[in-house]
N, C-alpha and C positions, 0 to 999 in steps of 0.2 A: 501494500499500501505506500501510496505518497506520505510523504513528510511537511505539514504547515505549520507555521510559529505566527500565531496571532498577536494584535497588542494593545493591550488596555489601559484606557489613560483613566486612572480613579484620583479620588476626593483625597482630600489634605488629612481629613481624618484616615484613610485607612495607611493599617502597619504593617511589617512585614508578617507579623501573628497571624493578620486575617486572611492576607495573600494566603500562607500556606495551610490556611481551615481551607479555601477558596477550591487549590489545588488537590485537599486533600478529597471533598468534596468531587470534585471529578475526580478521580480514579475511580470512587465507590460505583458509582455507573455509567462508567468509561465504559464496560462490554455492550451495554441498553443501544450503545449507539453504535456499535461497531470502531471504538479507538481507542487510544490509547497513549494515558498522557507519561511524556519520556521523564521532561525536568521545567522546570519555571525560571524566567528571572524577574529581581523583583528591584527597582529605585525607589529610594524611600526617596531622598529629594528631589526628583524630577518627577516624581509619582506616574513611574510607569507603569506596563509588567508584560511578560511577552511569557507565551506559551509555546513550549513544542510539544506537538501534538499528530501522532499514528493515525490518519484517520480515510477514507474513502473518498471525501469531499470535503469541501469546507463550510456545507451549509451542516453535515453530523459534527462540527463544531460546534458548529452554533446551534444546536438543539441538547448538544451535553451540558454546555455555560449554563444555559438558561434551566434548565430541567435543573441541574444541580445548585443552581449559586440566584441564577437570572443576571447575571453579570458577561454580555453577551461581547465580545469582543470589537476595539471598532475596525481593526484591519484585519487580514489577513491573506500571509502569500504561502505558495509551498516555493520550497528550500530545498539543499540539498543536504543531509546530516552533515556530511563532511565538509562541505565549506563549514557550515554551522560548529563544526568542533577549532576548527581553522580560525576563526577570528574568536570565539568564544571562550573553548578550550576544553567542551563537557556537550552532552547530548542526553544524558540523564541526571538524574537524582542521585546528589552525594549521595554515601549510605547512612552518613551520621550530618546534619547540621548541629545548629543551635538548641534542637528541642527533641525528643526520643520520640514524642507521641505528633507534633505533628513536624518534623524534619523542617523546622526553618530555613531559609535562603534567603539572605537579607545582602543578595550579589546582581549589579548591576549592570545590563547588556553594555551601557556606554561603551563606546569606544575610538580611541584617538587610533589613525591609519596614516598610516605612512606610506608615499608611493615615489621613490627614486629612480631614476632613468639616467643612462647617459644621454648629456646635449649631444646629440649626431655634429655633428664637424666634420672637418680634409683628414682627421683620426679616426676618423669613426671606424674602418673597416681594419686600420692596428690592433682596435683595439678593444676590440669584439670578444674573443675567446676569454685575454686578460681579464674581462671582465669579468667573464663567467668566475675564474678564478677567485675573483676578488669576494664574488656577490657568495660562496661557497663558505667563505669566512665573515660573509654576514649574521651569516645563523647564530655561530657562534656567540657572534655580539651581541643580537637577539637577545638569547638566552641569559646575558651575562644582566639585560636591563629590563626582564620580566617582557619581553615580545614574544609574540608568535610570528613566524612564517610564514604565509598563507602563502604566495605564487610567488615564482622568479622565471626569468627566465635569461640569458646573456645580454638584455638590454635593460630589464629591469624590477625591483623588489617588490612585493607589497607587503604589508606589516599592522599588523594589531597591538594595540597596547590598552590595560587595564589604566597604566596611569601615565597624565602625559607629562612632568616631571620624566620619567622612565623612555617615555618615548622621545622629548625632544633631547636629552643628554644622548641616548641611542644612534640617535640622527646623526649628530654632531660628532660622534665618536666614529661614526661610518664614513661621513666627511672627512673627518680629519687621518683617518687610514687611504681614503681616496687619495687626497691631495700626496701623503708623502710617498703613495704608487707613482705619483705621474712625475714627482718632483725627480726620484729613484732611476724615473726613466727618461727626464727629460720633452714629458708631453705635456708641460704648463698648464698648455690653452685648454686644454679637456677640464669640460666642466660639466658637474651633474647637476638634474632638473629635480629638487626637492620640495613638494609638496605634503602640508601637515593638516588633516582636517579633523573635525571629534564628531560624531554623531551615535544617533543608534540605528537598529537592524533594519528596522522597518518604522518604514516612514509615510511621507506624500506618493514616496515612488514605488511606483512597483520595482520589487527585487531587493536581495538583500544588502544591507550597507548599502548600496546602489547611490542613496545622493551625496550619502559621507568616500564613498571611494570618487566618483565624478567629481567632488568639489578639490578632493588633495590631488585627482592628475590637473585638472585645471591650475591649481596654484600654482602646481611642476613645471607647467606650459609658462607662469610669467616669473618663476623662481630665480632668475638671473642670479644662478650660482653662489644661493642664498634660503635657508632653511626655509619656507615661507609659509608661514602659518595664518589662522583666523584668529580675531579680537576676542572667541572665544577661547580660544587654545592659549592663548596667550594669559587672560584671567585664571584660568584655572590652573596653570604654568606657575603661578604667582601663592595662588594660593594653595596648593599643593607645599609650596617651601616656605609661608606664612613671610613672604617678603617682595615690595615691587623695587628692587634696585631694577639699573638698566638691566635689560636680556644682553646677548651677547651680538656683537657685531656680525654674527656669521645670522640672526635668524635675522627676519622682515615681516611685519605683523599685515595682514590687511586691513583695513579698517570694515568699520560696516554697510561705508557706503561703497566704497571698493569694491567689496564681497557684493555687495547686490549689482554693480556692475556688469562684474565679473561673469555674475549668473546670469542674466542676462541677455550680453556680449554673445556668451557662450552658447547659453540654449539659441540662439538664433545661427551662428557660424555652424554650428554644427548640423542644423535642418537645412543648410544652405553653400555649406562649401564646394559640395560637388558641382555646382550652380557654373558654369564658367561666366555666366552674365554679371555674376553677386561683383557691387562694388559699394563704395560707401555711402552713395546716397541707399541704398536698400536698408545698409546698416542705421544711416543716420531716419530713417521711417520708421524702424522698426522702434526701433529704441529711443524715441522721440528726441532725438541731439540735434545742434546743430554741425555743418561739418570739423569747425573750429573746436567745438565741446569735443564732441568724435576725437578728435585730432589729438586731443589735451588729453583726453584720458586713457588714450590707449599710449601714450606715452608715459605717463606717468604707470598706468600699470604692468606694461612690458620694456617701459623702454627702447622699444622701436614703433616705425610710422606702424599704420593701418594696413598699407599695400602689405609691405614687408612682412609685419605677422602674416597676414593670408595667407603670403607669397611661403614663406618656411612651412606654417600650420598645413597644408597642402604637402609642399613636400615629403614632412614629415606620415603624413598618410599613404604617398604615395611608397615610401620607404619599407613601411609594411607589407604593402602590398609586394612589393616585388620580395621584401622574405620569403610569402606564401607562394610564390611562382606558380605561378595561377593564368595569368594573362600575360599579353606582349605587352610591352615598352610601353606600345603608341596606345594601346587601352587601357595601360593607366596612366598617360599622362590623358589625355579627355576624359578617364574617370574624374581624372581628382581637380577638376576644370580649368586646364592647360588647353587651348586653345592651337596650340603646337605640339607636335612632338619635339623636333628639335628643342624648341626655347624652349621646352623641359627639363630635354636636357642638359643643356647649356648652366641654366641653376639647379638642378641638381649636382652636378658636375663642383660649383663654383658654393655650393653649401658641404658638398659631401671628401670632394675630392677624389668619383671616381663616376665614371659614367654609365650612368641608368644598366645600359645593355653587361657592362661589364661583371658587376655589382650580382645582378641578378645570377648571370652565369656561376660566379664565385659561391653564393646560397646553395644554387642547386648542387657541384658540387661537395659542398658541405654537409647538405642533407644528406 
């Protein structure tokens, strides 16, 4: 049977003991609805609870909750148990928690997500395999900072942390190790894209931690070789350490207004980047900004002009398509919004130091 995670937004009066009692009520009648309650997470600070349930469908979960205690979930999504474990660390109730009868679990599902990717450059072709070896080392770094390695390849790392301060310090340690490697190998121009965002597994976006992962990736694209975090991450970091001293110069904080712009800008970009007719006027119309306002915002956020950022975004997409090796170079050029295969090849070479046809051939031989 499929596995689902549901979200309950509870009132201020609800405690961990109450949630534990509701969970036990589910377990008593779950067989009636062909369900199996695996575990739950409760966040007393944010007043959210998330249940992990094996069930034939969403309606069976709603019926079980309604019959057991009347607390019908606000949202339900289907999930993969292995992915849940990789982010949250468990998929079943702990054998013993803080109460032998209720087995109270006061464990939030709130996580800080770290996304790190090589910043593509003319050094890209020579660093890929070396980065993979560094990625293997990242696993031990994450363990030392109580992080969980969710996924990786020879270009990116995705990790999950309970503690924001551990996430920040772990990210800075990874960046430091990478910079030391670059100095030792005379590759000082190479950089990392590093983004960090915090959130919960089930939000308004369909998908497990989808909104949090999406924003962490977006932050990585505007990172400019700094650890780029939301203002919430900054505030939680300071709260955990009980200090408000200045952050490391290696950390860049995105303000709430900038975060709103990043969200709206990328939502439009991600829906239109394949369109060769996409231009600044389209962005201005969609975002409700003048060209000068758009230009100032993009420069402030990315350090690049809107046209350059759009072009490089398309080239990053093209890079991924070339790695998949399912399309011709010409097909990829047009699919990524370039009107000319020749111009696409020129732009690709200028950014990555290799023409796309040779890069694709190298990828094919390696795979």
